[in-house]
C-alpha positions, 0 to 999 in steps of 0.5 A: 496460485493463478495470476488472477488470484495473485493480483486480487488479494488483500493483505495486512499492513506489514505484508503490503509494505513488504510487497511494495517496498524494498526491505532497506528502503521501506517506511515503518509501520507508524508512517504507514498508519499515518498515511492511512489516517491522512487518506493516502491509502485505499483499504478495506475494513472488515469488522476491526481488521484492515486489509490492503490491496498492494497494487492499489496502494502502490498506484496511489503512492506513485500518484501522490508522491511522484514529482515531475521535473519541470522542463 
């Protein structure tokens, strides 16, 4: 698979979690679904199936949950 295809793939929730988080520090599927319901994660819905772009989800999580230390 070339680099372009690797960056532009849509995956299901379990694969997206695996792609973003380390195995020992990842959230559970229920937490992931709660984040999706709250609008924290971008997703694509095709019929009844939901797909995620791991890079877009990681960027949104970093934007939402990263805290900056005050100087």
